C-alpha positions, 0 to 999 in steps of 0.5 A: 099352839094358837089358832093361827098356827093350827089353821089349814090354809085353803086360800092363796090369800091366806099366805102371810106377807112375811112368808111371801117375802121370805120365799121371794128373798131366798129365791132372790139372794140365791140366784143373785149370787149366781148372776154376780159371779157370772160377771166376774168369774170368767174374767177372773179365770181368763185374765187374772189366772191366765186360763186360755180358751179351750177345754180347760176354761170350759171345764172351769166355767162349766163345772159349777153344776157338777156337784148339784147333779149328784146332790139335787135329788138328795137335797130335795128329799132332805127338804121333804124329810127334815124341812126346807127351812133347815136345809136352807139354813145350811145353804145360807152359811155356804153362800156367806163364805164361798165367795171369799175363797175365789181370790184367796185360792187362785189355783185352777184346782182350787177354782174348780172346787170353789165353783162346785161348792158355789154351784151347789149354793145357788142351785139348791137355794133356788130349788128351795124357793121353788119347793116353798112355792109348793109347800106354802104358796099352794103351787099357784102360777101367780106366786111362781110368776111373782117369784120369777119376777121379784128375783130379777130385782137382785139380778138388776142391781147385783151384776152392774154393782159387782162389775163396777166394784171389779173395775174400780176396786179390784177382785177382792172387793168384788168377791166380798160384795158377792158374799153380802148376798149370803146375809140377805139369804140368812135373814130370809130363812129366819123369816120362814115359818116352820113347815111340815109335810102335808097331812093326808086328806088336807088341802094345803100345808099346815104350820109345823107339826112334830117331825121325826128326830134329826139323825146324822145318817139322814144327811147321807144320800139314800139310793131309795130317794133317787130311785123314787125320784127317777120313777117320776119320769114314767109320767110323760108329762113330767118327762116332757117338762123336764126335757124342756127345762133341760134345754133352757140350761144349755143356753143359760150356762153358755150365757153365764160362761162363754158369752161373757168371754165373747163380750170381754175378749172379742167385743171389748165390753168392760165388766161394768157394762157387762153387769148392766147388760145382765141387769137389763136382761133381768128386767126383761126377764121379769116382764116375761115372768109376769106375762106367763100367766096371761099367755097361759090362759090364752094358749096351751102351756106346753106350746108356750113353754116350747116356743119360749125355750126355742126362741131363747136358744136361737138368740144365744146361738147367734151371739157372734153375728151381733158384733159383725161389722154389717150389724154394727154399721146398720145400728150406727146408720140408724142412730147416727143422725141423732147421736155420735155413736162409736162402734163399741156402743153400737155393738153393745146396743145390739147385744142389749136388744137381743139379750132383752128378747132372749130374757123375755123368753126365758122369763116366760118359761120359768113360772110355767115349768115350775107350775107344771112340775109341781101340779103333776106330782103328789103332795109329799113328792114336791121336793123330789120333783124339784130335785129331779128337775135340778139334777137333770138341768145340771146335765145340760148346764155342764154339757153346754159349756163343756161342748162349746169349750171343746168346739172352741179349741177345735173350730173356734168359739164363733163356729162353736156357737153356731154348732150349738144352735143347730144341735139345739134346734134339732132337739127342740124339733124332736121334743115338739114331735114328742108333745104331739105324740102325747096329747094326754099332757093337755089334761094337766094343762086344762086342770092347771088353768081351772085352778089359777 
């Protein structure tokens, strides 16, 4: 073994560029798959498969996180035990093949199964990237912020590209394009160095040391891992971070499901423009991610996190208001002197502006929640912590679309958005009260600030 393989990295500058690119690639391609499918799956389900608005559509679109709900902790434990690289290799194979299943199996039952498998792919792939930030990048906010910014490149390119392919070449070509993300993911995994668990008493992860032999039984979920992960919730800091992170995914999964339905059906935005809207949002989110570190240095991290999440939830809940005649007329009046503008383009500009503001808030939250989580747990619990966060996030990821789908069937989609906004606001105020009741969370904030 060479000296470079046995050196313990104690300085973040020692992280090789190849390793950084591998981690950023894993995060980019896993999440890009999700953002590309975000454009075309709601249209595929509603238009091509004829699924009406209501609970069934909410189930089909919202079920993606269900399998991840049960497997996130297990996947995190496998990353700790077998190695993140091995787990990512298997996920990469799934990312390669699942997109082709959508057009080949156009049945509601099959669509639900495909959604479940696809949800596991992007969820655990993203978990792997976050875990690697702790394993090979020392859990530093600046690396988490870079990851949060760089993954947006795929979010910028992928959605408009798949939307255009959908409009001009049809569903099969669009889903095939999604499959190309799997190729990039596999290349990124191959670039990773071998990673071991952190040896006791060392300051960082080392190059690969022998692991326990692979045993097929280890692939089965272990109840002890789940118990150990949920025990982490005994820490108020971890519990508050996870609760805040759960609220993010209410808005995120509504945006990836019924928000797209609203744009396509009620506003009349074609798939290509929906893709460009998501692309624009991703650029705004990248700016938010890069702003997280300076904001963290100036303000308490938990309050920055809370404010960013609350803002994002408000912006998604006012979606039906953005296409109202008065709003569109106001935009047309402001811009009419300069250009001839149609009501559709005016409405589209409004949606772009608000989506950009929401995405900035979303981008700010991402590196903060990752850093606060990784800095709180022990050196060999990072996979479990990310798995726990993933599990809890899946709860609200499903709850948002399920609830909005049910509300759409009872009171209509527009009022469903408003009710979700009111309920989310009440929960966020309760979380603010919890943060005031646990001033000990500031001890972690000060420690993270010193280590940045």
